[in-house]
Each structure stands twice: as structure tokens, then as C-alpha cells.
C-alpha positions as CSV (number, residue, x, y, z in Angstrom):
1,M,-73.7,24.6,-21.3
2,F,-70.1,24.2,-20.4
3,G,-69.1,27.4,-18.7
4,A,-65.9,29.4,-19.3
5,L,-64.6,28.6,-15.9
6,A,-64.9,24.8,-16.3
7,L,-63.3,25.3,-19.9
8,A,-60.4,27.1,-18.4
9,A,-59.9,24.3,-15.8
10,G,-60.1,21.7,-18.6
11,L,-57.3,23.6,-20.5
12,A,-55.0,23.9,-17.5
13,T,-51.9,21.7,-17.3
14,P,-51.7,20.4,-13.8
15,A,-48.5,18.6,-12.6
16,V,-48.1,14.8,-13.3
17,A,-47.8,12.4,-10.3
18,D,-45.7,9.2,-10.2
19,S,-48.9,7.3,-11.0
20,G,-49.1,9.1,-14.4
21,H,-52.1,11.1,-13.5
22,A,-52.3,14.9,-13.2
23,T,-52.3,16.0,-9.7
24,Y,-53.0,19.1,-7.7
25,G,-50.7,20.1,-4.9
26,R,-51.1,19.1,-1.1
27,A,-54.7,19.7,0.3
28,T,-55.2,21.1,3.8
29,L,-57.3,20.2,6.7
30,T,-59.5,23.3,7.4
31,G,-62.2,21.7,9.9
32,F,-62.8,18.7,12.0
33,A,-65.8,17.4,14.0
34,S,-66.7,14.0,15.3
35,L,-69.6,12.1,16.6
36,P,-69.1,9.4,19.2
37,A,-69.5,5.9,17.9
38,Q,-72.1,4.9,20.6
39,T,-74.7,7.5,19.6
40,Y,-78.2,6.0,19.2
41,V,-81.5,7.4,17.7
42,P,-83.5,8.5,20.8
43,G,-86.2,6.1,21.8
44,S,-85.3,3.6,19.0
45,L,-85.6,-0.1,18.9
46,P,-82.7,-2.4,19.9
47,S,-80.6,-3.7,17.2
48,G,-77.5,-5.8,16.4
49,A,-78.8,-9.1,17.8
50,L,-77.0,-10.9,14.8
51,A,-73.9,-8.7,14.7
52,G,-71.8,-11.3,16.4
53,A,-70.5,-12.1,19.7
54,G,-69.6,-9.1,21.9
55,P,-68.0,-7.2,22.8
56,I,-66.8,-5.9,19.4
57,N,-64.2,-3.2,19.5
58,G,-65.1,-2.6,23.1
59,V,-68.9,-2.2,22.3
60,P,-71.3,-4.8,24.0
61,V,-73.7,-6.6,21.8
62,P,-76.6,-6.2,21.1
63,F,-77.0,-2.5,21.0
64,P,-79.5,-0.5,23.1
65,G,-80.9,1.4,20.1
66,Q,-80.4,2.1,16.4
67,P,-76.8,3.6,16.0
68,V,-76.3,6.7,14.1
69,Q,-73.5,5.1,11.8
70,G,-72.5,3.9,8.5
71,F,-72.7,7.2,6.7
72,S,-72.6,6.2,3.0
73,G,-74.1,9.4,1.3
74,V,-74.5,12.9,2.1
75,I,-76.5,15.8,0.9
76,N,-75.4,19.5,1.7
77,N,-78.5,21.5,2.8
78,H,-76.4,24.9,2.5
79,D,-77.6,26.1,5.9
80,G,-74.8,24.3,8.0
81,T,-76.7,21.0,8.2
82,Y,-76.4,17.8,6.1
83,N,-78.6,14.8,5.5
84,V,-76.5,11.6,5.7
85,L,-77.7,8.1,4.7
86,S,-76.9,5.0,6.8
87,D,-76.1,1.9,4.8
88,N,-77.5,-1.6,5.4
89,G,-76.5,-1.7,9.0
90,Y,-74.0,-4.4,10.1
91,G,-72.4,-5.4,6.7
92,N,-74.6,-8.0,5.1
93,K,-78.1,-9.2,4.5
94,A,-78.0,-12.0,7.0
95,N,-77.2,-9.8,10.2
96,S,-79.0,-6.5,9.5
97,A,-82.7,-7.5,9.9
98,D,-83.1,-5.3,13.0
99,F,-81.4,-2.2,11.5
100,L,-83.8,0.4,10.1
101,L,-82.8,2.2,7.1
102,R,-82.5,5.7,7.9
103,V,-81.5,9.3,6.8
104,H,-80.2,11.4,9.6
105,H,-80.2,15.2,9.8
106,I,-77.0,16.4,11.4
107,K,-75.0,19.6,12.1
108,P,-71.4,19.5,12.4
109,D,-69.6,22.4,14.4
110,T,-65.9,22.6,13.5
111,R,-65.5,25.2,16.1
112,T,-66.4,22.7,18.9
113,G,-65.4,19.7,17.0
114,K,-68.8,18.0,17.7
115,V,-71.6,16.7,15.5
116,K,-75.1,17.3,16.5
117,V,-78.0,14.8,15.5
118,L,-81.0,17.0,14.8
119,G,-83.5,14.3,13.7
120,G,-84.1,12.2,10.6
121,F,-86.5,9.7,9.1
122,N,-86.8,6.2,8.3
123,L,-87.2,4.5,4.9
124,S,-90.4,2.6,4.3
125,D,-92.7,1.1,1.7
126,P,-96.2,1.8,3.0
127,N,-97.8,1.6,-0.6
128,H,-96.3,-1.8,-1.3
129,K,-94.2,-0.8,-4.3
130,V,-91.6,-3.6,-3.6
131,P,-92.8,-6.6,-5.3
132,F,-90.8,-9.2,-3.2
133,A,-91.1,-10.0,0.5
134,L,-89.7,-7.6,3.1
135,T,-88.5,-8.3,6.6
136,R,-91.0,-6.4,8.6
137,S,-94.8,-6.5,8.3
138,D,-95.1,-2.7,8.9
139,R,-92.9,-2.5,5.7
140,V,-90.3,-0.1,7.3
141,L,-87.2,-1.0,5.4
142,T,-84.3,-2.8,6.9
143,G,-80.6,-3.6,6.1
144,S,-81.9,-7.1,5.1
145,D,-84.0,-5.7,2.5
146,F,-81.6,-3.2,0.8
147,D,-78.1,-2.0,1.1
148,V,-78.4,1.7,0.5
149,E,-75.2,3.2,-0.2
150,S,-75.6,6.5,-2.1
151,I,-78.1,9.3,-2.3
152,V,-79.1,12.5,-4.2
153,R,-81.9,14.9,-3.8
154,A,-83.8,15.6,-7.1
155,L,-84.8,19.2,-8.0
156,D,-88.3,18.3,-6.9
157,G,-87.2,17.6,-3.5
158,T,-87.5,13.7,-3.6
159,Y,-84.6,11.4,-3.1
160,W,-83.0,8.8,-5.3
161,I,-80.9,6.2,-3.5
162,G,-78.5,3.6,-4.9
163,D,-78.6,0.0,-3.6
164,E,-76.1,-2.9,-3.6
165,F,-78.4,-5.8,-3.2
166,G,-80.1,-5.5,-6.7
167,P,-78.3,-3.3,-7.7
168,W,-81.5,-1.0,-7.7
169,L,-82.4,2.7,-8.0
170,L,-84.9,3.5,-5.2
171,H,-87.1,6.5,-5.5
172,F,-88.3,8.1,-2.2
173,S,-90.6,11.0,-1.1
174,R,-89.2,13.8,1.1
175,S,-90.3,11.8,4.2
176,G,-88.8,8.6,3.1
177,K,-91.7,6.7,1.6
178,L,-90.8,4.6,-1.5
179,L,-92.5,6.0,-4.7
180,Q,-92.2,3.3,-7.1
181,A,-90.7,-0.2,-7.7
182,P,-87.1,-0.6,-7.5
183,I,-85.5,0.0,-10.8
184,P,-83.1,-2.7,-11.9
185,L,-80.0,-2.3,-13.8
186,E,-80.4,-4.6,-17.0
187,G,-78.0,-7.3,-17.4
188,V,-76.4,-6.9,-13.9
189,K,-77.3,-8.9,-10.8
190,A,-75.7,-9.1,-7.4
191,P,-75.8,-12.4,-5.3
192,E,-78.5,-10.9,-3.1
193,N,-80.8,-10.2,-6.1
194,P,-84.2,-12.0,-5.5
195,Y,-84.6,-12.6,-9.3
196,L,-81.5,-14.7,-10.0
197,N,-83.8,-17.7,-10.4
198,G,-80.9,-20.2,-10.1
199,G,-78.7,-18.2,-12.3
200,Q,-75.2,-16.7,-11.5
201,P,-74.7,-13.3,-10.3
202,N,-72.2,-11.2,-12.5
203,L,-71.3,-8.8,-9.7
204,N,-69.8,-9.5,-6.4
205,S,-71.6,-9.0,-3.1
206,S,-71.5,-5.4,-1.8
207,K,-70.2,-4.1,-5.1
208,G,-73.4,-2.4,-6.5
209,Y,-74.2,1.3,-6.5
210,E,-71.7,2.8,-4.1
211,G,-71.8,6.2,-5.5
212,M,-74.2,8.4,-7.4
213,A,-74.1,11.7,-8.8
214,R,-77.0,14.1,-10.0
215,G,-76.0,15.8,-13.2
216,I,-75.8,19.5,-12.8
217,D,-78.8,20.0,-15.1
218,G,-80.8,18.0,-12.7
219,R,-82.2,15.6,-15.5
220,Y,-79.7,12.8,-15.2
221,L,-78.4,10.5,-12.5
222,Y,-75.0,9.0,-12.8
223,P,-74.9,5.9,-10.4
224,L,-71.5,4.3,-10.1
225,L,-70.9,0.6,-9.4
226,E,-68.3,-0.3,-6.7
227,G,-67.1,-3.5,-8.4
228,T,-66.4,-4.9,-11.8
229,V,-69.1,-6.6,-13.8
230,A,-67.9,-10.1,-14.7
231,G,-66.4,-10.0,-18.2
232,D,-65.2,-6.4,-18.0
233,T,-61.6,-5.6,-17.4
234,P,-60.7,-6.1,-13.7
235,G,-60.8,-2.6,-11.9
236,D,-63.1,-1.0,-14.4
237,L,-66.3,0.3,-12.9
238,R,-69.5,1.3,-14.9
239,M,-71.1,4.7,-14.4
240,N,-74.5,4.7,-16.1
241,Q,-76.7,7.5,-17.2
242,F,-80.3,7.4,-15.9
243,D,-82.7,10.0,-17.4
244,L,-85.1,11.2,-14.6
245,R,-87.6,12.7,-17.0
246,K,-88.2,9.5,-18.8
247,G,-87.6,7.2,-15.9
248,R,-85.2,4.9,-17.6
249,Y,-81.5,4.3,-18.4
250,T,-80.3,6.0,-21.6
251,G,-77.7,3.3,-22.5
252,K,-75.0,5.8,-22.2
253,R,-72.2,4.9,-19.7
254,F,-68.7,5.7,-18.8
255,V,-65.8,3.8,-17.2
256,Y,-63.8,4.7,-14.1
257,R,-60.7,2.7,-13.8
258,L,-59.4,1.9,-10.2
259,E,-55.8,2.4,-9.4
260,A,-55.6,-1.3,-8.5
261,P,-58.5,-4.0,-9.0
262,G,-58.7,-4.5,-5.3
263,N,-59.6,-0.9,-4.5
264,S,-63.1,0.5,-4.2
265,I,-65.0,3.8,-4.8
266,G,-66.7,5.6,-1.9
267,D,-68.9,8.3,-3.5
268,A,-69.2,10.5,-6.6
269,I,-70.6,14.1,-7.2
270,S,-70.9,16.1,-10.3
271,I,-68.6,19.2,-10.9
272,D,-69.9,20.1,-14.5
273,D,-71.1,18.4,-17.6
274,H,-68.0,16.4,-17.8
275,R,-66.2,16.1,-14.4
276,F,-66.9,14.3,-11.3
277,L,-65.2,14.0,-7.9
278,I,-64.8,10.5,-7.0
279,I,-63.6,8.9,-3.6
280,E,-61.3,5.9,-4.2
281,R,-59.9,3.9,-1.4
282,D,-58.1,0.7,-0.6
283,N,-59.8,-1.8,1.9
284,E,-57.3,-1.1,4.7
285,Q,-57.5,0.9,7.9
286,G,-55.2,2.5,10.3
287,D,-51.5,2.2,9.7
288,A,-52.1,-0.5,6.9
289,A,-54.1,2.1,4.8
290,K,-52.1,3.1,1.8
291,L,-54.7,4.9,-0.6
292,K,-57.5,7.0,0.4
293,R,-57.8,9.6,-2.4
294,L,-60.1,12.2,-4.1
295,Y,-59.9,12.2,-7.8
296,L,-61.3,14.5,-10.4
297,A,-62.6,12.1,-13.2
298,D,-63.4,13.6,-16.7
299,T,-65.6,11.7,-19.1
300,R,-64.1,13.4,-22.3
301,D,-61.3,10.7,-22.3
302,R,-58.7,13.0,-23.9
303,N,-56.1,10.3,-24.3
304,H,-58.6,8.0,-25.9
305,D,-57.8,5.0,-23.7
306,G,-61.7,4.3,-23.2
307,V,-61.7,5.2,-19.5
308,M,-62.2,8.5,-17.6
309,D,-59.2,10.8,-17.2
310,K,-58.2,11.1,-13.6
311,T,-56.5,14.2,-11.8
312,L,-55.6,13.5,-8.1
313,V,-56.8,16.5,-6.1
314,A,-56.6,15.3,-2.5
315,D,-54.5,12.5,-0.7
316,L,-56.7,11.8,2.4
317,L,-53.6,10.2,4.1
318,D,-51.5,13.3,3.6
319,L,-53.4,16.4,4.5
320,A,-51.5,19.6,5.8
321,N,-52.8,20.5,9.3
322,P,-50.9,23.6,10.1
323,K,-53.4,24.4,13.0
324,G,-53.3,21.0,14.5
325,L,-57.0,20.5,14.2
326,G,-58.6,17.6,16.1
327,G,-55.6,17.3,18.4
328,F,-53.6,15.8,15.6
329,G,-50.2,16.6,14.4
330,K,-49.1,18.8,11.3
331,T,-50.0,15.8,9.0
332,F,-53.6,14.6,9.2
333,R,-54.5,11.2,8.1
334,F,-58.2,10.0,7.4
335,P,-57.2,6.3,7.8
336,F,-60.6,4.6,7.6
337,Q,-61.4,1.5,5.6
338,T,-64.6,3.1,4.3
339,I,-64.6,6.8,3.3
340,E,-67.9,7.2,1.5
341,D,-69.2,10.8,1.5
342,V,-68.0,14.0,-0.2
343,T,-69.9,17.2,-0.8
344,L,-68.8,20.6,-2.4
345,L,-68.7,23.7,0.1
346,D,-67.2,26.1,-2.2
347,D,-65.1,26.1,-5.4
348,Q,-62.0,25.1,-3.5
349,T,-63.3,23.3,-0.4
350,V,-65.0,19.8,0.1
351,A,-66.4,18.1,3.2
352,V,-65.6,14.4,3.6
353,L,-67.1,11.9,5.9
354,N,-66.4,8.3,6.8
355,D,-68.6,5.1,7.1
356,N,-67.6,4.0,10.4
357,N,-69.0,0.4,10.0
358,F,-70.0,0.4,13.6
359,P,-68.9,-1.4,15.6
360,F,-66.6,-3.2,13.4
361,S,-64.0,-0.7,12.0
362,S,-61.2,0.7,14.2
363,G,-59.0,2.7,11.8
364,R,-58.3,5.6,14.3
365,T,-57.6,3.5,17.4
366,P,-56.9,-0.2,17.3
367,G,-59.4,-2.1,19.4
368,Q,-61.8,1.0,19.6
369,A,-65.0,1.3,17.4
370,D,-64.6,4.4,14.9
371,N,-66.5,7.5,15.4
372,D,-68.2,9.2,12.6
373,E,-65.8,11.9,11.6
374,F,-66.6,15.1,9.4
375,I,-63.6,17.0,7.8
376,T,-63.4,20.0,5.6
377,V,-60.6,20.0,3.1
378,R,-59.1,22.9,1.1
379,L,-57.7,22.2,-2.4
380,S,-54.6,23.5,-3.6
381,Q,-56.5,24.8,-6.7
382,R,-59.8,25.8,-7.7
383,L,-62.3,23.2,-9.3
384,H,-63.8,25.8,-11.5
385,A,-67.2,24.0,-10.8
386,D,-70.4,24.9,-12.7
387,R,-72.4,26.9,-10.3
388,R,-75.2,24.4,-10.7
389,A,-73.0,21.9,-8.9
390,F,-73.6,23.8,-5.6
391,L,-77.5,23.5,-5.7
């Protein structure tokens, strides 16, 4: 049911920004922690042999182990720790065969400004659920098999992960074992899809399931494509509804419209029955970055234009930083090319993480590989989220 608090939020009349969207006031940085770029899984296999000629942003190639990097999805464990999903590794199918897909268990400490890696687990397919050939004979999954970009934990404790190569939905056990065959999105295929059979893809590379929200009732998933399907209006992204109980798509979908067709989304989470927090970003970094935002998107489409209504709740390039957290000035910028993780902490505070694209991105310091950064952001207004959004 749509709670009274959420209804009150829907009836509120926020200010209107120059873009024509409603907007909250300026958000504030309340916490900062960082994990050094050259952090590796202890005792792990070397990787990055095909990442390119080194050094890359000061990092020698290949790497001595599996880097703890590429955070493209986050789960709040509600105990001060988080599970974070690493993406396909080094940017594409061809150069990521030695990167093992993994979920890391981390504990950020905004008092010390450090992030501790507590452990994690690799993703694998020991029961041969994947019907096409995999990279490794031991069936540990790699960045050449799937490009995993979004993750949710179902109410039964299993994990659902969104992939970009299919695009596929992938269902894993609590320990990272694939439980069923990859689930395709009917009528949509990326260039890496093994079932093109000579046909043409209708979705660009790296534009599959970048964000995925679990509905607050726990029954539905809402995976969101990062790119426009051929034939759709440029800049319009499909958000599909998937029924976990029936194990299939319902045929219901919504449309999220980017501020510019060249932008991308980074993540999506549910706030209530109708609203989602969605990261939208341009593809620039550092001083060139112009748009890194957190929008509240509403499926009720009150202006009847066929797309989700958007309210700007945080400009990640213009956060107030009155305490000078992280050693930065009074204005804090989160200037990374890829910002791909958001989760609720309370009704007015979110945590946001970057995907550092190790070792390729250098948004914080030119010529230096980006760290994994974890920030907490207090919004100027409450979200009036359904209490189930915090589970």
C-alpha cells in the first residue's frame, strides 16, 4: 500500500530548477572514506594481462592480483558493512578474461576516512546453468563471460544481478553459485550476445542492465537499461518489471528520459511503490564533468508525457561541505566518469560510491588511478520513503 508519508511527499510542491524539473535544495556531504586504487584480493591470481601497455595512470601492468575495484552495485547490510559488486573488470569482453567476477564485503569508516575489505565471494556456475561456453574450465565466471553491473538481494537471501552482455538477469545463491540459466530480455540484444546468429544488435555495447531496483514488496525487480533500444526515442531508457514469483517479465515497463542522449544512468533503487532514486551522469571526469546527479523518478507520470517525472534531489558536483571532509573545500565534487552505486541510510541520507574503472579513470587527480570512494550525502528534504525501502 502507498503509505501516508509517501502520499504527502507526492503532494508536496518542490521548487522548479532551470531544467524544468522539480528540485530539492543543496545537499550536504556528511561522510567520506576511500579505498586505495591498488588494493588486491589477498592471495588472488594476477590479472590485467590484456588491459593494455603500462603503466596506466601510474599503475604497472599486469597487476599482482585481483583488484578490489569497479563497484557497480551496492547492498546495505544495515550493520555498517556493505556488499559491493565489481563489474566485468577492464572495460570490455576482450580484455577481461583474467578478471574473476566477485562480490566484496566492505566496511567504510567515515571517522578515519578508510574503507576496510572484510572478504567476499567469487561468482561461479558449478552446476552448468550457462548454456554457452565459458572462459574457465572450473566455471568461475570472468569479465569475458558477463558484464555484471547491478545487484539486489531478494527476501530469501539470494542475489539477482543485472548484466550488459545479454542483457541477462542472473540469479545466484548466497555464496555466489548460479542457480538458473541466464534470463534474456525478449526483443533486446547487445553486440556481445551469443545468440545474435548473424543478426544485428539493437542495443549498444555496455548499455545493458546498469541499474536494478527491488520493489519494496519484494516480489518484483525493476532492471533499467543504460542505453536506448534501437527505434526508441534517443535518450529514453526502458525500465522493465520482472516477477520473482513467476520467474518472468510481466510486460509492464516504464521510461526514464535522460537529460541528454549522451548521458548514462548509474544505479536505481526503490523508494516506494512509485518512486525510484536514479543516478544520472555524463561521461566526463574531473574538471570536464558537468552532470553527476541523483534524481527521484516517479512512474505516475503526472504530466502525461509518457516518461517518469523527475525531481533533482542532489547535485554530486555541488555538495556543501561545511566541515571540509576528506580534506576538500567548502564545496565537494564527486567528479568521476562512472558513479554507479546508491543506497538509503535513512529517510534523508544516502550513501554513494564510484566505479573507479581501475586503472583507467583519473577523475580525482589527472594521471593518477582513482580510488574507490564512499560518501554519505544528506538531502535538503526527507524522501518520505516507505519503511520497506530500508529492508
